C-alpha positions as CSV (number, residue, x, y, z in Angstrom):
1,M,35.1,34.8,-76.3
2,M,32.6,36.1,-73.7
3,G,31.1,34.1,-70.4
4,A,28.1,36.0,-68.6
5,R,27.1,39.5,-69.8
6,P,27.6,41.9,-67.9
7,G,24.3,43.6,-66.7
8,K,22.5,44.0,-63.6
9,K,20.9,40.9,-63.2
10,N,23.8,39.1,-63.5
11,M,25.7,41.1,-61.4
12,Q,23.0,40.8,-58.6
13,S,22.7,37.0,-59.2
14,K,26.8,36.6,-58.7
15,V,26.8,34.2,-62.1
16,A,30.3,35.0,-62.3
17,H,32.2,33.1,-60.0
18,Y,35.6,31.5,-59.2
19,Q,34.6,28.4,-56.8
20,T,32.9,25.4,-57.9
21,P,31.3,22.8,-56.0
22,V,34.4,20.4,-56.8
23,K,37.0,20.6,-53.8
24,N,40.1,22.1,-55.0
25,L,38.7,23.5,-58.0
26,L,38.7,26.7,-59.1
27,L,37.4,28.8,-62.8
28,G,39.9,30.8,-64.4
29,G,38.4,32.0,-67.5
30,H,35.6,33.8,-69.0
31,W,32.9,32.4,-66.6
32,A,34.8,33.6,-63.1
33,E,34.2,37.1,-64.3
34,L,31.5,39.0,-66.1
35,G,32.5,40.2,-69.5
36,G,34.8,38.5,-72.6
37,G,38.1,38.9,-74.5
38,V,41.5,38.3,-73.6
39,P,41.6,40.2,-70.7
40,I,38.9,39.4,-69.0
41,A,40.3,35.6,-69.3
42,A,43.6,36.7,-67.8
43,K,42.3,38.8,-65.0
44,A,40.2,35.7,-64.0
45,G,43.5,33.3,-64.1
46,A,45.6,36.0,-62.2
47,N,42.7,35.7,-59.6
48,A,42.3,31.9,-59.9
49,A,46.1,32.0,-59.0
50,L,46.2,34.2,-56.3
51,M,43.5,32.3,-54.5
52,V,45.7,28.9,-54.9
53,F,48.9,31.0,-53.1
54,K,46.7,32.6,-50.8
55,K,45.6,28.6,-49.4
56,E,49.1,27.1,-49.9
57,N,51.9,29.5,-49.8
58,K,51.1,33.0,-48.2
59,T,54.3,34.4,-48.9
60,A,53.9,34.1,-52.0
61,F,50.3,35.6,-52.4
62,T,51.7,38.4,-50.6
63,A,54.4,39.1,-52.9
64,M,52.4,38.4,-56.1
65,A,49.4,40.6,-54.8
66,A,51.7,43.4,-54.0
67,Y,52.6,43.2,-57.8
68,M,49.3,42.8,-59.1
69,D,48.3,45.8,-57.1
70,G,51.0,48.3,-58.6
71,K,53.3,48.0,-54.9
72,T,56.1,46.6,-56.1
73,D,57.8,46.3,-59.4
74,L,58.8,42.8,-61.4
75,A,62.3,43.2,-59.8
76,G,61.1,43.1,-56.3
77,L,58.6,40.4,-57.2
78,L,61.3,38.3,-58.6
79,S,63.9,38.6,-55.8
80,N,61.1,37.4,-53.2
81,P,62.4,34.2,-51.5
82,A,59.0,32.7,-52.1
83,F,60.0,33.0,-56.0
84,K,62.9,30.6,-57.5
85,P,64.9,32.2,-60.0
86,Y,65.0,30.5,-63.5
87,N,67.8,30.5,-65.8
88,G,65.6,29.8,-68.9
89,H,67.5,26.5,-69.7
90,W,64.2,24.3,-70.2
91,K,63.7,22.7,-73.4
92,A,60.3,21.3,-74.9
93,E,60.4,17.5,-75.2
94,P,59.3,17.1,-79.2
95,T,55.7,15.9,-79.4
96,P,54.6,12.4,-80.5
97,A,53.8,14.3,-84.4
98,Q,57.3,16.2,-84.4
99,K,58.5,12.9,-83.5
100,K,57.1,10.8,-86.2
101,A,57.6,13.6,-88.8
102,M,61.7,13.4,-87.8
103,R,61.9,9.5,-87.8
104,E,59.7,10.0,-91.4
105,A,62.3,12.7,-92.3
106,T,65.3,10.6,-91.4
107,A,64.1,7.4,-92.9
108,G,64.1,9.0,-96.6
109,E,67.5,10.5,-96.9
């Protein structure tokens, strides 16, 4: 639940970071920010996503940054042409374990 401990020494040595030595691999969890818990991990994930948007899609980056900074609301964000509308029709495929359980359930009938 916790990456690097917040403190003067860790802050000054910049222990927490998003960049890695591997090209295009970013950290987006407890080790990317000082501290711990779900809020820090969520913040780090959101910031890592913003870094990808900044590099790959400037329009999406600008819109998402404005939303995260409270400069626009969700309706404004979703109306941006950088984001495609989603009608919610996606259905998850059963996992291999679920498929096996379904086969076993129907075999006993």
